[in-house]
N, C-alpha and C positions, 0 to 999 in steps of 0.2 A: 367970347364965342369960341367953340371948339373947332379944330381944324382936322377933321377926319376925312380921309380920301374915300371916295365911293367904294374902292376896292376893299378898304378896311371894314367899312360898314357892311358890305355884301357878305363878308365872312360870318357876320353875326345876325343876318337877316335873310329870310326866305324869299321875299319879294321886294320890288322897289318901294311899295307901300310900307312894308315892314322896316326897310332901311330908313325911310323918312321918319317913321314913328320913333325908331331908336335914336336918330340924330336929335329930334325935337326934345325927347326926354332928357338925353344927356346934356343938351344945351341948357335946359331949365335947371337940371341938377347942379351944373357948374356955376350958374349965376345965382344960386341960392346960398347965401353966406352961412346958413345954419346946417348945411348938409356936407358931410365929408365925401363929396362926389367922386374923388379919386379912388375910393375904396368900394364903390357900388358899381357892379357890372349890369348892363342892360342888354337883354336879348329879346328879339321879337320874332314870332313865328305865327303867321296867319292872324295877326292882330292880337295875339296873346303875348303879353309882356311878362318876362321873367326877370326879377331883380334878385341879385345875389351879392355877396360880399359882406362887408363889416361896416356897421354904423357905431358912432360913439355912444348913442343912447336910443331909447325907444322912440322918442320924439323925432329924431332924424329918420329912423326907419319908416315911421308912420307918414312923415312928410314926403319921403321919396315915393311911397305908394300913392299918396294923394296927388302928387305932381303927375305921375304916370297916368292916372285915371283921367286927368284933364285933357289929354291929347286926343284929338280927333282921330278916329280909326281904331282906338284901343277897345278891344272887346272884353278883355279880362286882364287882371294883374295878379301874378303869382309872386310871392316873396319868400325867399329863404335867407333874407338878410339876418346876419348874426349880430349880436351886440358885443362890442369890444369889452373884454374883461378888464375892469379897472382894479389894479392891485394897489391897495393903500400903501403909502410910503411908511417905512418903519424907521423909528428913531433909535 
């Protein structure tokens, strides 16, 4: 479980409801072993969730969006999550 203070959450949320949505999404992202949650930023404004940052692959990005949509109070999810560029090792 994440340990964000309400002051930290209020910086990224417009209302107490938005703060709660943000915390719930972040908790679910952090408990999902298939998502690089540390690199995904969550912001909520009037029930509209914005996800940004970097995912290792499209499946991670899609799963983060899916998780956000499951949270009560979310009206819309917008994502600008980028995919991490994998540079093949050269020999």
